[in-house]
N, C-alpha and C positions, 0 to 999 in steps of 0.2 A: 419268286425266284429263290432257289437255295443259296445260302451264303456259307462259304467255307473259310474259316480262319485256319491258316496252315503254318507249319514250321514253328509252332508255339509249344510252350510247356502247358499242359492241361492238368490243372489240380481239380480232381473230381469230388473230393469229400464223400466218396462212396463208402461202402462197408469196410473196404480194405485200405481206405485213404490212398488210393492209387494216384500216382502222378505219371503222366505220359509226356516224354520229351520228344522233340522233333515230331510233334503230332499235329493232328487237325481235328476240328470239330465242325460238323455240318449242321446248319439250322434251316429247317424247312417250315415256313409259316411261324407258328407260335411255339414250336417244339424242337428239341434237339433230335436230329435224324441219325447221327452217327458220330463216333469218336474212334480214332485209330491212327495208324501211321500215316504221315502226310501223303505219300504216293498212293496208298490204297484208297484214301478218301477222295483225293483229286481224281483218280481214275474212275471212281464210282459216280462222281458228280462232275462230268467234264464241262457242263454249261453253267456251273455255279458262278456266282460273284465271288472272286477270290480276294481275300484280305491277307496280306503278308504279316505273319505273327512272329517274325524273327526278333529275338530278344524280348518277346512279350510272354506274359503268363495269362491264361484264361482261367477264371475261377468263378464259383457261384457268387451271386450278389449277397450282400449282408442283409440280415433280418434284425431290425431294431425293435425289440418287443416291449419297450417302455420308454416313452419320451413325451415331452410337452413342447411342441414346436413354438407356440406363442411365447414361451418363457425365454426365447432368445433375447427378449427385451431386457432381461436381467443379466446379460452376459457381462462378466467382469465385475459384478456387484455381489450377487448372492453366493458366489463360490467362497467368499471370505467371511461370511456372516452366519456360519452354522450354529445351531442351537447347542446348549451345553449337554454333555453326556452324563452329568450328575445333577441331582436336585440342587436348588429348586427349579421346577419346570413350569413354564407359563404359556406354552403353546406357540406354534408357528415355526416355520423353517428359516425365518429371517426376521430381525427386528424392524426391517423396512418392508412394507407390503409392496407387492407388484402394482405398478400404476394401473388404474382402470383404463381400458381401451374400448374404443368404438368397434363395431363389427368390421369396419374397413381396416382399422388399425390392426386388429387381431389377424385378419387375413394377410396383411402385409408381412407381419412377423412370422406367421406360419409358412409363408412362401420363402422367407429367408431360411428358415430351418430346413425346408424341403430342398432348397438349393444346396445347402451344405451337405445334407444327407446324400443327395445325388452325386455330388462331387467326390464324396468319400466312398462311393460304390455301393450305397444302400439301395435295395430294390423293393423291400417290404418293411412297413412301419406300423407299429401299434401306437397310435396317437391317443393320449388320454387327456380329457379335459371337459369343462363345462362349455356347451355350445359348439362342439366340434362340427355339428351339422351346418353351422353358419359359414364355414370355409371348406366344406367338403367338395364343392364344385371347383374351387380353385385348386385344391390338391389333386382332384381327378384329372385336371388339365396337364399335370406333370407327367402322366404316363406311368407313374410308380404305383405300387400296390399299397393300400392302406386298410387297416382294421381300426376303425374310429370308435374309441370307448367314450360313451356319453356318461358323464359323472352324476352320481346321486349322493345326497347326504341329507340329514335332518337335524343336525346339531347346529345351533346358532350361537353367536356371541364370542366365538373363539375359533382356533384352528387346531390342526393335528398337534398332539403332544401336550395337552393341558389337562391335568388331573382335577381341575375345578369342577364343581357340579355340572351335570349334563343338562343343558337347556334344550328341550325337545320342541321342534316345530314339525308336527306330523304333516301338516298341509304342505310344507316345503318338500318333504320327501315324496308326497303323492304327485306334486307338480313335476318333480324330476323323473319319476316313473313314466309319466305321460310324455315328457319330452323324449325320453329314450325310445319309447314305442313309436312315437311319431317320426322321429329321425330314422329309425329302422325301416319303416314302411316307405319313407321318402327316398332313402339312399342305398339300402342294402342291395347288393347285386348290380349297382349301376357301374357305368364305365367298363362294360364287358366283364363285369365281375371283379374288377380291381378295387372297388370300394365296398367294404362290408362294415357292419355296425355291431359293436359289442356293448355289453352291460358293464358299467363301471361303478363300483362302490368306492368312495374316496379313500376311506381308511376305517379300521374297526372302531376307533374312538370318535368317529364322526357319523356313525350310523347306528341307529337303534336296532334292537333285535327284530322288531316288526319290519323295519325297512329292509334289513338283510334277508329276511324270509321272503319278502315281496320281490326283491331283486333276484333271488335264486329261482323263484317260481317264474319270473319273467324270462330269465335266461332259458329255462326249459321250454317255455311256450314259444319263444322266438327261435329256438333251436340254434343258439349262437354261443359265442365265447364270452367270458367275463374276466375282469381284472380288478385288482385292489392293491393299494399300498399296504404292506404288512411288515410289522416289526421294523419300521423305518428308522425311528429314533427312540431313545430310551424314555422320553416323555410320553410317547404313545403307550409303551408298556406300562408305565406308572398310571396312565389314565384308565386303561382297561382294568387294571387291578383295582383301582379306586371305584370304578363304576360297576364292574361285573364280577369282581373277586375272582378273576380268571386271567390267564395269559392270553394275548391276542389270538394266537393260533387255536388255543382251546376254545375260546369264545366262538370263533368261526366254525370249528368242528361241531360244537354243541348245536349250532343252528343249521347244520347241513349245508353250509355255504361252500365247503371245499369240494372240488370235483376235478376231473381230468381235463376239462376245458377252461380251467382257471389259471390265469397268469398272476402270480404273486410277486410284486416288485419289492426288491431290497432284501428282506429276511435276514438282516444283519444284527439285530438285537434280540436274539432268542436263545433258548437253552436246548439241549439235545432232545428233550421230550417233545418239544414243538417241531423240531426237524423231523423226527420220526413220524409224527402225525401227518406232516405234509407229504412225506414219502409214501405213507400208506394210502393217502388219498390220490396219489399220482399227479399232483399239480406240477406246473412249470414254475420255476423260480427265475426271475429276471435278474441276472447278475449285472448290476449297474456299477461297474468297477470304477469308472473315472470319477463319478460323483461320490462314490464310496471313499475313494482315496482323498478327495477334497474334504470330505466330512471327517476323515480320520476313523472310519469304521469299515469293517469288511465281514461278509458272511462266511460261514464255513462250507465252502462249495464242495469239497471232497466228501464231507459227511452228508450233505443234502443229496448229493448224487448217489452215494452209497445206499441211502435209505429209500431211494426210488423216485426222487424228483428228476424231471427233465431240466437241464440247465441251458438257458438261452441268455442272450445279452441285450442290454439296453443302455442308451446314453443318458437318459433322464434329462435333467435341466440344463439349459443354456448352451449345450453343444450337441452336435449331431455326427461327430466324426467317429465312425465305428472302427476305423483302423486303430485309433487311440484306445478305444474301449477294449478291443480284443487284446492288444498288447498289455495294457494296464491290468487286465484281468489275469493274464498269464503271470505277470510279475508279482502282483499282490498275492496270488494264491501260492506261488513258490515261496515267497517270504513267510506267509502264514504257516505253511507246512514245514518250513525250514528244509526244503528239498529243491536242489538246483536242477532237477531233471523232470519233476512232475509238478503240474500238468505238462504234457508235451505241447508243442505248437500246433500239432494236428488236432489235439483236443480243443484248444482254444478256438481254432478256426471252425471246428464243428459247432461249438457253442454259438458262435457268431453268425452262422449261416444255416446249415441244415436243421439244427435243433429248433431254431426260431421259426423256420417255415413249418416244420412239423407241429410245433406248439400252436401255431395260428391256423392249423387246419389245411396246410398245403403240403402233403407228404411227397408230391412229385415236383417239388421245387427246393431250392437251397442246396442242391447237389447236381452234378453233371452226369447224365446218363441218357442213352437213347430213349426217347419217349417222354422225357421230363420236360417241364416248362423251360423255355429259352430265356431264363433270367440269369444274366451273367455279366461279368465285368472283365475288361482287358486292362492289364497292368503293364506299364513300361518298366521292364527290369534292367534296362540299360542306363542305370544311374550309379553315381559314385558310391552311394550307400547300399546298393544291392549287388554290385559286382565284387567278387565272382558269385555267380548264381550256381550253386552246387546242389542245394536242397531247396527247391523253389518254395514250398509251403513254409518251411522253417525260416528261410531268408526273409520272406515278406512279413511273417508274423513278428519276427524279432526286429526288423529294420525298416519295414515299409512305412510310407507316409501317404496321407490322403491324396497328395498331389501326384502320386505315381499312378493313380487310376486315370486312364486316358479315355476309356469308352465304357458305356453302361447300356445294357439291353434288357428290356422287359417284354415278355410275350413276343420275342423276335423283332422288336422295334428298337432302333437306336434312340435313346434319350440323350446321350452324350456321345460324341464321336470325335476322336482326335483332340480331346480336351475342350471341345466346344459344346456347350449346353444347347440342345436343339429345341427344348420344350419351354423355355423361359427366356425373357429378356433379362439377362443376368445383371447388366449395369443398372437397369431400371429397378430391379428388386433391391439391389444394394443401396441405391440412392434413396428409394422410398423408405426402406427400413431404417436408415440412419435418421431420416427426417422424423419418422414416427417416434423413434426412441428419444430423440432430443425433445420433441414436443411433449410426449407423455411424462417423462421424468421431470421436465421443467414445470409442467402443470401440477404435478403432485407436490413437488418441493415448495412451490409458491403458495399452494393452498393449505399445506400442512407444515407449518413452521416448526412444530415440535419434533419432527422426524430428524434423527441424526443423519449427518451427511458424511458418507465415507470419504476418506482422503482421496484426492486425485480426480474428482469430478470436473468436467468441463465447466469453467467459471460461469458462462452465461446460462447454465442450467440451475444455478443457485439464486436465491432471492437477493 
């Protein structure tokens, strides 16, 4: 049956950033059938299921092109433990490690992240991590789209951002290559194509030249996408200079790792020569604005875009709220540019929707047009913080909240309708995630007494 949402504001994110007021959108199966004036669309589809869109806005779903769903476990902890921006660097993104989790615990936390993503209007996610295939089935059950990056590295004894000597474990890298290939053959294309598998290199300073060449060859052989953390923190830059006598982006370029199907996360600790290299290679930069603000660092987005990079957006660690990511990116870039008008809200919305879909190989998604995928969200604009609604896109980018998203559709199927999540037992996910978090953190603190305890932890989680 055709579904028509009528009397709504339709924010298309098309080439002209067109917004249609008092308009309707028709969905037939998995595709958008038509967009136009309400009367015209209702007359064309007299037998359609009708959904009143009065005081609603229909827009594309968000594309989160860089996140780690299982790191919801560190929510409220890692945000305040960023590494230093000046030497000495010792490696790691936090002085406290993430507690080790069982496969079941990881799945629980991944589902918590997926739940938050869905509630904020996200329809496409690039999830990056080790063992993403372990919870691919659970993610597939949500009805959302996922590109799952399976991580590889061959440096041991430390983490990102450590200039100490490189300890190579070639066998480890080879095991990771096999896991990527096995996961690809098991999951790529499953769930009606909503699950795809990508190649992930952890970071330049965690991968040897041999491993990066192998990963690039594997990407070509599997005909898929790749991702990497790049110029994330200043310790990473120092490490690559110490190990390779190059800057991180130069190191990747030398090895032929840069390509148009590569998503580079962060890119906030780099000089203009590196930005130009990325632009010439046509890579996508994931502007992870919310975590960048928490870390006190930000990339030069206008320069990266000018040089030829596609700008998309990601939430990165601990949070999945793409409404916050979009607005934070707008604000941070205006502050950096010292320009109260640029970027425009329409640009920020494009970064967070259409550009992400394009970057992950879905050019007919992330924007609303006849023939495109029916991946969309319905936003309740009848809110005190959104009234008056005079410029729908700008109003939502500047003032919207995740809780304003009331319905989410992927492939023409409602995943959330009238604020009720239809694809998960929300209360069970929340309860299980809280239990896993308390158990995992308590287990870690009680087994590792030397770890510092941040202020404010729940008392029974400490020794």
